[in-house]
N, C-alpha and C positions, 0 to 999 in steps of 0.2 A: 375778233378773228384773225390769227395769224396768216403769214404767206403761205400757201399751199402751191406747190409747183408739180408738174408731171413731166420730167424729162428723161427719156432713156439714155444710156450711155452712149449710145449712137443714133442721132436725131434721123427720121426719114427724111431719106434725098427723093425729089420730086422734080418735075419738069414740066413747064405749062408754057405754050407758044414759044417755046426756044429760051425760055428763063429758069435756069437751075435755083432751087431753094431748098433749105432744109427746116423742117418742121420742129420747133423746139417745145412743142407741145403747151397745153393750156396753162394758167396760171391763174389763182384767184388772190387778189389783193387784200390788205387789211381791212377796207370797207365793204368785203364781199363782191367786188365787182371782177369778174372774169377777162382775161385776155387770152387770145390766140396769138401766137408770134410766128413769123417765118422770117429766116435770115438768107437772104438774098445772095446768090453769089454773083460777083463782078469780075471782070477782068482786073488784071493790076492797073491800076489808076496812076497815071504818068502826071506830070506837072502840067498846069495849065488847061487842063481838060474842063470842060463844060458840066458843071454839077448838074444843072437842068436837064442836059441830055442823058446823063446818067440814070436819072429818074425816070424820063420817057421810055428810056431802052430796059431798063431792068424793074421799073416800079410799077408802072402803067400798066403793062400785060395782066398782073394779079390785083390791081387796085380796084375796089370797090368803094363805094358810097360810105362815111362812117371810118374808113380804115385811116391811120396815121403812119408817118413815117420817123424812124429813130436814125437819124445820118450820121454816120462815124466821123470823129473829127479829124482823123488822120486823113480820110480821103477829102475833106473839106480844105484842109492844109495842103495838100497837092493841088486841088485844083484853083485856089486863088494863091499858091505859090508862097506861103506862109512858111519859107524853110531857110534853112542856114545850111551850107555844104561846109567839109573841113577846111576849104583852101581859104574860106571867108574866116575861120576861127584861129586864132594864135594863142595856145596855152602859155600863161604867164608862170612866174615862181609860185604864186599861191594856188592856181589850178593843179599844177603837178605836184604840189605838196597835199593838198586837203583831199584830192580824191583818194588817197590811201587809206583815211580815215573814215570813210563812208559807211554808213551802218549795212546792214543785211537787206536787201530788197529782192523781193520775192515775185516781183511783176514785170521787171524788167532791168535795165541797166543801173536806174537810177542815177546816183552820181558819181558812179565808180568808173569814171571815164573823164579824162583831165577836159576834152573837146567840150563835154557836155556842162561840165562844172565852169569852165572859160566862157561858155555862154552866157550861164546864169549870172558869172560877173559882170558879164556885158550888158545884160539888160538891167539888174538892180544895183550896180556898184560893187565895188569892193568892200566899203565899210558895212553894208548890209549884210553882204556874203558873209564876212569874218563873224558878225554878231549872231549870225544865225547858226554858223559852225559852232561856234562857242556855247550857245544856249542849247543846241542839240546833245554836244558832247555832255554838258551837265545834268540834262533831263534824263538822255536814253537810259542810264543806271536804275534811274527809278520806273523803268518801263513806260515812260510818256514817248509817244512816237510823231513823227509828221513837224515837229517844231521846228526844223530846217526850212519847210515848204510854207508853213504859215508866216514865218517872219520875212522871208523873201518877197510872198506873194505875187502879184503880177504875172499869175497865170503859170509860177516856175514848174508846179507840179504836173501840169499838162505838155510840158517838153518832152517829146519823144524822140528816138533815132540815136546816130552814133553808138550803135549796139553791134558789138562785133559778134555776137552769137545769131544775128537775124537769119531767117532763112532766106531773106531779100538782100542782093548784096548792094542796094540803092540804099537800105537803111545802116548800113554800115558806114556810108559815105556823106550822110544827109541827116540833119534833124529837123523835127516837125515843131511849129511853135503855133500854139492855139490863135485860131485868126482874130482880128478886130473886129467890131461890131456883128458878133455872132446872131443877134437879134435880126439885125439888118439883112444878112446872109438868108436866115430861115424865111423873113418876111418876102423877099424877093425870089426865093425856090418856090413858095407858095403861089405867089403870083403868076410864075412862069408856068407851073406845072398844075395847081389846084389840088395838090397834097398837103396836108397840114405836117410842119416838120419840127423836130427839135432835134438840137446839135448835142450830140452826147460825147463824152471823152469818157470810157469805160474800160474796167479790167476787171478781174474776178474779186477784188477787194473792193472798189467804189465805183460808183457811175456818178460823173459829175456833169450836171447837165449846165451846158454853156449858154444857149439861147434858145427860143422856139419863136413860132409864126404867129402872129396876132391871132385871137380865137380859138387857141389849139384845145382840142375837147377834153383834156385830161389836166388837172392840178398838177402840181409840182409834185405832191406826195404819191399821186396814183402814177405819175411817170416812173418813179422810183419803182413801186410796185410791179409794175408791168415789165420792168427791164431788171428785176432783182438778181436774176441768176446770169446775168452777162450772156444775152443770146446771141451776140456778135462773136463770142469765143475769145480764146487768147492763141489760138493758133494759127497756120497758113491756108487756110479754107476760102479766104478771100470772100468772107460775108459782112460787109461792113454796113449795109442796109438791113433794117429791121422793120417789116411791116407788121403793125400792131392791128387786131382787128377787136374789138370790144365782143365779147360773148352775151 
């Protein structure tokens, strides 16, 4: 059976116990299992906020036994301050040269920004980035995408921010780096709240699973099924928390 999703162009907005959420509609996975998903709206989460308190405030009023939570990586980065600011990054010669040759990116800024490219150089080292850029240039005419990120590795594909078109000024001045020990973060969040958690870095093209709490009720394939249509969205709705309820 294929993936079957029911999602209106405008999701139904609802409010329970002061919590605003959007009904993203039911979805049936490849194994025939069904899921209901609610995208929970939060305030704009700042650096150093308590991720467990976010779950208590926004998720527990809607939660019932058997539910699961997909926690957005951006918000987790802010909570644990896995970030870099522009004044911490100093683009050099290669960053200022190579960003001009970055391929088309439809989900965000990609490497089209010298600050972001310099951050990748700082993380991976210049030799690896030069190799990745060369291989990407060779394979791109062949229709092969994503080579740069595969060669760089180290979570480079998950770096977000330094995005001059962002709706939020802070994301123009700040980059988010996927946090260390994502499984440990999910485990601690589950211990603190009792809600099974999977940490997701998602966009409209892919859903990268970074970690999950022990005993999470779904397999990795089922998690991909339940979040196939990216219910968190790509806009500025502030809906980074997705409550998943098996049907």
